[in-house]
Each structure stands twice: as structure tokens, then as C-alpha cells.
ZAKOLMAR-875474 format. One line per field, with one value per residue (C-alpha): y, x, z. Coordinates in nm, 2 decimals. Example, Ala and Ser with C-alpha at 12.3 -4.5 7.8 and 13.67 -1.06 7.14 Angstrom:
2
c2	c(-0.45, -0.11) $
c1	c(1.23, 1.37) $
c3	c(0.78, 0.71) $
//
This chain:
544
c2	c(-3.22, -3.59, -3.85, -4.04, -4.40, -4.66, -5.00, -5.31, -5.62, -5.98, -6.32, -6.24, -6.50, -6.48, -6.65, -6.60, -6.81, -7.01, -6.93, -6.77, -6.56, -6.28, -5.94, -5.56, -5.39, -5.03, -4.82, -4.49, -4.28, -4.57, -4.81, -5.09, -4.93, -5.23, -5.57, -5.67, -6.02, -5.99, -6.21, -6.11, -6.36, -6.25, -6.40, -6.28, -6.31, -6.06, -6.16, -6.00, -5.87, -6.08, -6.01, -6.13, -6.23, -6.20, -6.01, -5.81, -5.53, -5.46, -5.80, -5.69, -5.43, -5.16, -4.91, -4.97, -4.73, -4.93, -5.26, -5.15, -5.08, -5.43, -5.61, -5.45, -5.58, -5.93, -5.85, -5.79, -5.51, -5.54, -5.67, -5.76, -5.62, -5.68, -5.39, -5.60, -5.56, -5.18, -5.16, -5.37, -5.11, -4.78, -4.84, -4.66, -4.41, -4.69, -4.81, -4.46, -4.42, -4.73, -4.61, -4.26, -4.39, -4.65, -4.38, -4.20, -4.46, -4.63, -4.96, -5.11, -5.16, -5.30, -5.28, -5.46, -5.36, -5.55, -5.77, -5.88, -5.59, -5.69, -6.05, -6.18, -6.05, -6.25, -5.99, -5.62, -5.44, -5.08, -5.03, -5.19, -5.17, -5.25, -5.32, -4.94, -4.87, -5.16, -5.03, -4.69, -4.84, -5.06, -4.74, -4.61, -4.69, -4.78, -5.07, -5.36, -5.64, -5.75, -5.89, -6.24, -6.34, -6.51, -6.53, -6.85, -6.95, -6.62, -6.70, -7.05, -6.91, -6.62, -6.35, -6.03, -5.81, -6.07, -6.10, -5.72, -5.70, -5.97, -5.82, -5.47, -5.62, -5.81, -5.51, -5.33, -5.63, -5.67, -6.02, -6.15, -6.33, -6.63, -6.77, -7.10, -7.34, -7.70, -7.63, -7.92, -8.10, -7.95, -7.66, -7.57, -7.58, -7.35, -7.11, -7.08, -7.06, -6.74, -6.58, -6.63, -6.68, -6.76, -6.93, -6.92, -7.13, -7.49, -7.72, -8.02, -8.11, -8.29, -7.97, -7.77, -8.02, -8.01, -7.63, -7.63, -7.87, -7.62, -7.34, -7.17, -7.04, -7.16, -6.95, -7.13, -6.96, -6.94, -6.68, -6.64, -6.87, -7.03, -7.25, -7.45, -7.47, -7.83, -7.95, -7.77, -7.71, -8.05, -7.91, -7.64, -7.85, -7.96, -7.64, -7.36, -7.13, -7.13, -7.10, -6.81, -6.75, -6.54, -6.47, -6.36, -6.26, -6.19, -6.05, -5.79, -6.02, -6.27, -6.00, -5.87, -6.21, -6.29, -6.28, -6.45, -6.51, -6.77, -6.96, -6.97, -7.11, -7.38, -7.47, -7.51, -7.74, -7.95, -8.00, -7.77, -7.63, -7.28, -7.13, -7.27, -7.11, -6.77, -6.79, -6.83, -6.58, -6.31, -6.35, -6.50, -6.23, -5.95, -6.12, -6.23, -5.90, -5.68, -5.50, -5.22, -5.41, -5.48, -5.84, -5.78, -5.71, -5.42, -5.14, -5.27, -5.07, -5.14, -5.35, -5.62, -5.77, -5.89, -6.21, -6.39, -6.73, -6.92, -7.15, -6.92, -6.61, -6.38, -6.04, -5.80, -5.52, -5.43, -5.18, -5.03, -4.80, -4.80, -4.67, -4.87, -4.91, -5.18, -5.31, -5.59, -5.65, -5.28, -5.07, -4.73, -4.61, -4.32, -4.35, -4.15, -3.95, -4.05, -3.95, -4.21, -4.30, -4.50, -4.62, -4.73, -4.65, -4.90, -4.88, -5.08, -5.41, -5.58, -5.93, -5.96, -5.91, -6.24, -6.49, -6.79, -6.94, -7.32, -7.46, -7.84, -7.91, -8.25, -8.11, -7.77, -7.68, -7.60, -7.45, -7.65, -7.42, -7.58, -7.46, -7.33, -7.35, -7.12, -7.40, -7.52, -7.83, -7.85, -8.05, -8.14, -8.16, -8.17, -7.83, -7.75, -7.58, -7.37, -7.18, -7.21, -7.08, -7.26, -7.18, -7.24, -7.56, -7.53, -7.90, -7.99, -7.69, -7.55, -7.17, -6.89, -6.69, -6.37, -6.11, -5.75, -5.52, -5.24, -5.01, -4.97, -5.09, -5.42, -5.75, -5.96, -6.29, -6.58, -6.94, -7.19, -7.30, -7.56, -7.56, -7.22, -7.41, -7.10, -7.19, -6.83, -6.49, -6.38, -6.22, -5.98, -5.82, -5.58, -5.76, -6.02, -6.12, -6.01, -5.73, -5.67, -5.66, -5.73, -6.09, -6.24, -6.57, -6.65, -6.86, -6.63, -6.34, -6.09, -6.14, -6.14, -5.82, -5.65, -5.76, -5.63, -5.30, -5.24, -5.27, -5.03, -4.78, -4.76, -4.75, -5.08, -5.31, -5.64, -5.70, -5.97, -6.01, -6.24, -6.16, -5.81, -5.81, -5.66, -5.56, -5.38, -5.28, -4.98, -5.00, -4.66, -4.68, -4.83, -5.05, -5.26, -5.09, -4.89, -4.58, -4.63, -4.76, -5.11, -5.26, -5.13, -5.28, -5.61, -5.61, -5.52, -5.80, -6.05, -5.96, -5.98, -6.31, -6.45, -6.34, -6.52, -6.84, -6.82, -6.86, -7.21, -7.19, -7.41, -7.24, -7.11, -6.77, -6.74, -6.38, -6.47, -6.78, -6.58, -6.33, -6.60, -6.74, -6.48, -6.56, -6.69, -6.78, -7.05, -7.36, -7.52, -7.32, -6.95, -6.67, -6.34, -6.05, -6.20, -6.54, -6.89, -6.97, -7.29, -7.21, -7.53, -7.48, -7.09, -7.06, -6.98, -7.23, -7.17, -7.22, -7.32) $
c1	c(5.13, 5.20, 4.95, 4.77, 4.87, 4.67, 4.59, 4.52, 4.38, 4.37, 4.53, 4.90, 5.10, 5.45, 5.68, 5.98, 5.84, 5.61, 5.31, 4.97, 4.81, 4.55, 4.73, 4.70, 4.96, 5.02, 5.15, 5.32, 5.48, 5.48, 5.65, 5.53, 5.55, 5.45, 5.28, 5.06, 4.91, 4.55, 4.25, 4.04, 3.86, 3.93, 3.81, 4.11, 4.49, 4.77, 5.10, 5.40, 5.33, 5.44, 5.75, 5.80, 6.16, 6.22, 6.00, 6.04, 5.78, 5.79, 5.64, 5.32, 5.29, 5.22, 5.46, 5.57, 5.32, 5.03, 5.19, 5.18, 4.81, 4.73, 4.99, 4.89, 4.53, 4.68, 4.89, 5.22, 5.42, 5.75, 5.93, 6.28, 6.26, 6.50, 6.48, 6.66, 6.40, 6.38, 6.76, 6.80, 6.58, 6.68, 6.99, 7.05, 6.78, 6.53, 6.64, 6.62, 6.27, 6.16, 6.31, 6.16, 5.82, 5.82, 5.90, 5.57, 5.36, 5.36, 5.52, 5.86, 6.03, 6.38, 6.56, 6.87, 7.15, 7.10, 7.41, 7.36, 7.27, 7.27, 7.20, 7.39, 7.58, 7.36, 7.07, 7.02, 6.95, 6.88, 7.18, 7.47, 7.58, 7.95, 8.10, 8.16, 7.79, 7.68, 7.91, 7.76, 7.41, 7.52, 7.65, 7.29, 7.11, 6.80, 6.99, 6.99, 7.16, 7.32, 7.04, 7.04, 7.38, 7.25, 7.60, 7.69, 7.95, 8.12, 8.12, 8.27, 8.54, 8.63, 8.53, 8.68, 8.37, 8.15, 8.39, 8.42, 8.04, 8.02, 8.31, 8.15, 7.83, 8.04, 8.25, 7.93, 7.78, 7.51, 7.39, 7.42, 7.12, 7.17, 7.02, 7.16, 6.89, 6.99, 7.34, 7.44, 7.73, 8.08, 7.97, 7.69, 7.94, 8.18, 7.90, 7.78, 8.14, 8.18, 7.94, 7.61, 7.34, 7.01, 6.85, 6.49, 6.54, 6.54, 6.33, 6.34, 6.36, 6.69, 6.84, 6.73, 6.87, 7.20, 7.22, 7.10, 7.38, 7.63, 7.48, 7.25, 6.90, 6.62, 6.32, 6.00, 5.87, 5.51, 5.46, 5.23, 5.44, 5.72, 5.58, 5.80, 5.58, 5.47, 5.82, 5.98, 5.72, 5.79, 6.13, 5.99, 5.94, 6.30, 6.46, 6.24, 6.53, 6.67, 6.36, 6.15, 5.85, 5.86, 5.66, 5.95, 5.72, 5.35, 5.11, 4.85, 4.54, 4.72, 4.84, 4.49, 4.37, 4.64, 5.01, 5.22, 4.91, 4.80, 5.12, 5.06, 4.71, 4.85, 5.12, 4.88, 4.67, 4.99, 5.02, 5.32, 5.36, 5.21, 5.51, 5.75, 5.52, 5.53, 5.90, 5.95, 5.68, 5.76, 6.08, 6.35, 6.35, 6.38, 6.67, 6.85, 6.84, 6.86, 6.54, 6.38, 6.06, 5.90, 5.85, 5.60, 5.83, 5.85, 6.04, 5.99, 5.82, 5.45, 5.44, 5.18, 4.85, 4.53, 4.39, 4.06, 4.23, 4.55, 4.40, 4.29, 4.48, 4.20, 4.35, 4.13, 4.38, 4.74, 4.95, 5.28, 5.46, 5.14, 4.93, 4.63, 4.70, 4.44, 4.12, 3.89, 4.06, 4.06, 4.37, 4.36, 4.67, 4.60, 4.71, 5.02, 5.03, 5.35, 5.54, 5.70, 6.04, 6.09, 6.34, 6.14, 6.28, 6.19, 5.98, 5.66, 5.70, 5.53, 5.42, 5.72, 5.96, 5.84, 5.89, 6.11, 6.26, 6.27, 6.61, 6.54, 6.58, 6.44, 6.38, 6.39, 6.45, 6.12, 6.09, 5.86, 5.71, 5.62, 5.33, 5.44, 5.81, 6.08, 6.28, 6.18, 6.26, 6.43, 6.24, 6.35, 6.04, 5.97, 5.87, 5.54, 5.62, 5.40, 5.53, 5.89, 5.83, 5.82, 5.49, 5.30, 5.10, 4.79, 4.71, 5.05, 5.06, 5.37, 5.33, 5.57, 5.75, 5.94, 6.15, 6.17, 6.44, 6.27, 6.57, 6.64, 6.51, 6.67, 6.59, 6.33, 6.44, 6.21, 6.16, 5.89, 5.73, 5.49, 5.23, 5.07, 4.80, 4.64, 4.39, 4.38, 4.54, 4.85, 4.97, 5.27, 5.45, 5.73, 5.77, 6.03, 6.30, 6.57, 6.63, 6.26, 6.25, 5.91, 5.82, 5.51, 5.36, 5.08, 4.93, 5.01, 5.23, 4.95, 4.82, 5.17, 5.26, 4.94, 5.01, 5.37, 5.27, 5.01, 5.28, 5.51, 5.23, 5.18, 5.56, 5.52, 5.24, 5.07, 4.84, 4.61, 4.48, 4.20, 4.06, 3.90, 3.91, 4.21, 4.30, 4.61, 4.72, 4.96, 5.28, 5.44, 5.67, 5.98, 5.76, 5.71, 5.45, 5.14, 5.11, 4.73, 4.52, 4.65, 4.31, 4.20, 4.52, 4.44, 4.09, 4.22, 4.48, 4.21, 4.02, 4.32, 4.43, 4.07, 4.08, 4.42, 4.29, 3.97, 4.20, 4.28, 4.57, 4.55, 4.85, 4.77, 4.94, 5.01, 5.15, 5.38, 5.50, 5.56, 5.77, 6.01, 6.07, 6.34, 6.51, 6.84, 6.99, 6.73, 6.77, 6.71, 6.60, 6.50, 6.48, 6.66, 6.66, 6.98, 6.83, 6.75, 6.97, 7.08, 7.08, 7.28, 7.57, 7.54, 7.55, 7.31, 7.13, 6.95, 6.59, 6.73) $
c3	c(0.14, 0.22, 0.11, 0.38, 0.44, 0.25, 0.40, 0.18, 0.35, 0.24, 0.26, 0.21, 0.02, 0.17, -0.09, 0.14, 0.44, 0.21, 0.42, 0.37, 0.64, 0.68, 0.69, 0.66, 0.43, 0.51, 0.21, 0.26, -0.02, -0.26, -0.02, 0.21, 0.55, 0.75, 0.72, 1.02, 1.06, 1.16, 1.23, 0.92, 0.70, 0.34, 0.01, -0.19, -0.19, -0.21, -0.38, -0.55, -0.90, -1.20, -1.40, -1.76, -1.75, -2.13, -2.38, -2.69, -2.64, -3.02, -3.10, -2.92, -3.21, -2.95, -2.79, -2.43, -2.27, -2.44, -2.35, -1.98, -2.01, -2.13, -1.91, -1.58, -1.62, -1.59, -1.28, -1.46, -1.29, -1.47, -1.77, -1.86, -2.21, -2.50, -2.75, -3.00, -3.27, -3.28, -3.24, -3.56, -3.74, -3.57, -3.36, -3.03, -3.13, -3.12, -2.78, -2.64, -2.78, -2.59, -2.26, -2.30, -2.38, -2.10, -1.84, -1.92, -1.75, -1.40, -1.50, -1.45, -1.78, -1.75, -2.09, -2.20, -2.44, -2.76, -2.81, -3.17, -3.41, -3.68, -3.58, -3.88, -4.17, -4.40, -4.42, -4.45, -4.11, -4.04, -3.80, -3.63, -3.26, -3.20, -2.86, -2.81, -2.87, -2.65, -2.37, -2.40, -2.35, -2.06, -1.89, -1.87, -1.54, -1.73, -1.90, -1.66, -1.86, -2.19, -2.41, -2.55, -2.70, -3.01, -3.16, -2.97, -3.24, -3.16, -2.79, -2.86, -3.09, -2.86, -3.12, -3.01, -3.04, -2.86, -2.57, -2.54, -2.51, -2.25, -2.06, -2.06, -1.89, -1.63, -1.55, -1.45, -1.26, -1.51, -1.62, -1.97, -2.13, -2.35, -2.67, -2.77, -2.91, -2.91, -2.76, -2.53, -2.37, -2.38, -2.61, -2.37, -2.08, -2.27, -2.36, -2.00, -1.88, -2.07, -1.81, -1.98, -1.72, -1.89, -2.18, -2.31, -2.62, -2.47, -2.69, -2.46, -2.09, -2.16, -2.31, -2.01, -1.76, -1.95, -1.91, -1.55, -1.45, -1.58, -1.37, -1.62, -1.53, -1.76, -1.87, -1.95, -2.26, -2.39, -2.65, -2.95, -3.17, -2.96, -2.69, -2.45, -2.14, -2.18, -2.24, -1.95, -1.67, -1.51, -1.41, -1.19, -0.87, -0.86, -0.98, -0.85, -0.76, -1.11, -1.34, -1.46, -1.69, -2.01, -2.32, -2.55, -2.84, -2.77, -3.02, -2.91, -2.92, -2.70, -2.46, -2.43, -2.31, -2.06, -1.97, -1.70, -1.49, -1.75, -1.71, -1.33, -1.39, -1.62, -1.38, -1.09, -1.31, -1.36, -0.99, -0.94, -0.59, -0.58, -0.40, -0.67, -0.93, -0.77, -0.71, -1.09, -1.18, -0.93, -0.73, -0.95, -1.22, -0.97, -0.79, -1.10, -1.28, -0.96, -1.05, -0.85, -0.81, -0.47, -0.35, -0.07, 0.22, 0.46, 0.30, -0.06, -0.33, -0.31, -0.63, -0.57, -0.70, -0.55, -0.70, -0.65, -0.58, -0.63, -0.90, -1.18, -1.07, -1.18, -1.11, -0.91, -0.86, -0.96, -0.76, -0.87, -0.63, -0.43, -0.72, -0.83, -1.20, -1.30, -1.15, -1.24, -1.58, -1.68, -1.70, -1.51, -1.70, -1.93, -2.30, -2.40, -2.72, -2.90, -3.21, -3.44, -3.57, -3.89, -4.15, -4.45, -4.79, -5.06, -5.38, -5.45, -5.62, -5.91, -5.99, -6.22, -5.93, -5.78, -6.06, -6.01, -6.33, -6.37, -6.46, -6.48, -6.11, -6.00, -5.65, -5.48, -5.11, -4.93, -4.58, -4.35, -4.09, -3.76, -3.55, -3.21, -3.29, -3.43, -3.59, -3.93, -4.14, -4.47, -4.73, -5.09, -5.31, -5.68, -5.81, -5.98, -6.32, -6.55, -6.86, -6.75, -6.39, -6.06, -5.91, -5.58, -5.56, -5.34, -5.35, -5.21, -4.97, -5.13, -5.13, -5.23, -4.96, -5.03, -4.84, -4.96, -4.84, -4.65, -4.62, -5.00, -5.33, -5.41, -5.58, -5.40, -5.24, -5.32, -5.19, -5.12, -4.79, -4.66, -4.37, -4.42, -4.62, -4.77, -5.04, -5.16, -5.10, -4.92, -4.60, -4.54, -4.25, -4.17, -3.84, -3.96, -3.71, -3.69, -3.94, -4.01, -4.38, -4.54, -4.55, -4.73, -4.82, -5.06, -5.33, -5.63, -5.73, -5.77, -5.41, -5.26, -5.44, -5.32, -4.96, -4.97, -5.13, -4.86, -4.60, -4.80, -4.84, -4.46, -4.39, -4.20, -4.09, -4.13, -4.43, -4.56, -4.92, -5.02, -5.36, -5.35, -4.96, -4.79, -4.43, -4.30, -3.95, -3.99, -3.77, -3.82, -3.52, -3.68, -3.89, -3.58, -3.36, -3.36, -3.15, -3.13, -2.83, -2.75, -2.71, -3.05, -3.21, -3.03, -3.18, -3.53, -3.50, -3.40, -3.71, -3.95, -3.79, -3.84, -4.20, -4.26, -4.10, -4.31, -4.61, -4.50, -4.25, -3.94, -3.78, -3.43, -3.52, -3.89, -3.87, -3.58, -3.75, -4.07, -3.87, -3.77, -4.12, -4.17, -3.83, -3.96, -3.62, -3.57, -3.79, -4.02, -4.33, -4.34, -4.59, -4.57, -4.82, -4.96, -5.02, -4.88, -4.58, -4.41, -4.04, -3.95, -4.20, -4.19, -4.56, -4.85, -5.06, -5.39, -5.50, -5.84) $
//
């Protein structure tokens, strides 16, 4: 029995003609059957749903089906999702897990084939995807593009495996995402000339303009840690056809509060033309990635949202394929019971595993974390020494950071870091880009070991230790995600984030910042399970 047609009325925001007019939208069998202009007076607006043009679902710490529940409440109907994180842990099995779980809910996930697994050879990952494996993924209809090509040196040097992966995507007519922070001039032109179409890593307006002039599309990123909105939003009025919005990495508490709708609100406050904003937030990702997402035209899938106004973009209703999936900030998508996959096989550690011997160095390399950025600085500072060991110095805000191999028992990598500013305790996480070994930072070895062991005990998670107090959020799905209710995970994350900040940190997202301190492909100084790494020279350095 066919369903009856549904009619939705409101002020229709037509991004194509850049007009707004009262209209009635007739929905039949999940499609927009017709759009009729009428004479109604409506207090609300109908516009295409938002698409996050680059996101790692895993960083939300919840599985795709739960991500959909939170995101639809904010008017997001689709994502361009790079399963790079779970692929580094579980390989193709992890990518297939994400696809299968995403299909269980009314939401339009569009996954990519991870291009860099492992991201580097300077760390231990859980799997590897060569060009053959990448081609096998690209052949799947659910795989829409080749995910961010972080190995830009490989592109510039015509590395055989890199070129095969890019060629496989081009042969299928699927776009290739870029990842080239700071790349400019002739090298940027060469990188883009290889057929790489986007970048979400621009730090400055000048860098973005450099890449735009060579034909690249630029994503304005505003995640939980990396924030480039302020630097890039001024470009939107002049380059509206070649820009998009993305979150890249968004923790659950932040996702519960808002998504792409918040970037639209901020852009309006900056005086950006609303049609340019909606082109970036709704239209450009669908066209660039050739997504099966409706854009509010007759015959399109009925994927759209109803908002209170075009200033705050408060979402009243979200429709996907004509189904009402969220209303008044509440998801109508039912939770999905889901199994887990995992690759955790390391032993507990002890305080003794974390000691750093002093060998008469006048200075030692110290990572300087930067709030809201993935890049770090390299400092050379005199060490604090006690009983022949280099130790953290709370007064100088020089704490110890360690990385523990999650895939097998191995020696612990140790270094020192500034700007976490803890006065007590430690935090640890098995979310540590890109290989997701366990990373921890703290003021003393006992606290760090306890925090790490809590993560190991739960086969993945984030933990916080402060004296006798401890909190942990278990992430049993690949050590990256919880399979529990997304709103409960968000609340638990808010609590553990508050606890970490109560220990003295002024970072806006201490756990997210920590997760990027092992991201070797972003300069300048990072820590892998093999040791301290110089991201500019692409070589290891030593604490002593």
C-alpha cells in the first residue's frame, strides 16, 4: 500500500535562484514530487540539509548510528566520512564495520577509501592498506572518494603506491581529498596537479588563496581542536562555489551542542551572504562528491530541514528521504544494538616503565602544544633533574607525555610537553591519531601509569586520574568508539573533560589536543610509540 503524499509548507530558501518565497513541498515515496509557490505567511524557513564535507566519525567516540542521532538534531543529513582512524586499527574490516552500521539508520553516510594506512612507517599501526586494498574499497558503491592524501611527499616524488591509489580513484571518476598543511607555491601546484581536489588543512588565508588559484577547493574546518574558521571565513564571499564547511574531528560533547548549523550562524554574524553560506554548507559537498543527497529541487530525495530563522539556524525539523528524523532538537532515530571489533593486545605498565634517565644534557626537546591547532612548536629547555632522572616540572609547565603500543607489549616512548598545565594527575587516551596507540600526559609516573592502565583494562577509552579520583569512558569499538547511547557518552565526556580542566589545564579540549600529539604528519614535534619525531625533517630526535 502506497503512503499518502505529505505536504510541508514554509518559506523556501532556493539556493539555486538565490530567492526566498512561500511554498508547499509535496513529498511522495521519499522524493520531492513538486514545489508550489503559494501566498502563505510562514514564520519558518525550509532549506537543504547540511553536509559535513570532511569528518572522522570515530573522533566523536560513538558509532555511526549514534552519530546520526546527534547530528540530525542539528540539521545535518549527510557526511563525507573518512574511516581512516578505524582502518589504521582494524583495516578493511573496520571500514566495512562503519559502512554496515551506518546503513542501519536513516542518514546519508558517504565513506572514503583511506589512502594512508599506516599514515607513516614511523609508528606501529594495526593494519596496512596497499594500492590493491584501496582499489578494492574504491570499487564498492558505498565508497565515494579517496580519503585525504596525507603523504604529500609521496605525491611530489611520484611514489608508485601513492600514484596507483590516486589513479584508481580517477579511473572510477571519484574525487581525491587532500591533506597538505602549509604547502604553497610550486609544490602546492604540483600536488594539486596530481588530481587532488580539496584541502581542509589551511592555517592561513594566504595559504588557502594559494591553493584556490591552482584550482583546489578549500574546506573551512572547525572541530573540537583544530579551528580554522576565523582565518578562512572571509574568503567565502569571493569563492562561494569552491568552499565547504567541515568539522574533521568533533568530540561527543561538542556534537551534542551543535554541528554545521553553528558555522552558518557564525558566518551570518560575520556579514557573509546567506546564500553563499548555504552553498558551502549544503550544495557544494553534494556536487563535488556526487552524493545521493537531495538539494530541494523537484525530483530530488526529500532531504531538507526546517529552521526558525536564517540567523541562528535553530533546527525545528530534519527530513531524510521524506522521513522526519529529528524535531525540536530531539532525534527520532532509534538506537541500534551493535557488536564490537577490537585489536588490543598489550600488558599493563608500571611506574618504572616511564622513567627517563638524565645524561648531562643542557637542554632537552619539549613539545609545545597549541590550543586549537594540530601543529606544535619545538622548544629546547633545560631539564629538571631529581635522583638522576629527568622529571616533570609543574612550576614551569613541563609535563611528561608517553605513548604505549596498544597492539603488543613493547617499550614505552617518553618525552616532555608544555601547555597542558596540569597541577596534579594525568589523562590518557587510546584515541591518538593516526595509529591510535595509547597516549598519556601527567605530572608524575604513578598517575600516568594508572591512567594508561585504566585504558588497557577497558580495551580502549579515555581516562583521567587525580589523586584517589578516577574517571574512564570505555571505547570498546576498535578502542575508538563506544556503542552506548550517544547522548550518554556526550554527558560522560563533558564530566571527564571538566575533571581534566579542574586539574589546571586551560586548553579548550585537552583530550582532543592530546590525541593529536602523536600525529606525526603534522609538524613540528610529535611522539610515536617509536619515539620523539620531527615532523619537518621526518626523522626521530631523542629526549636524551
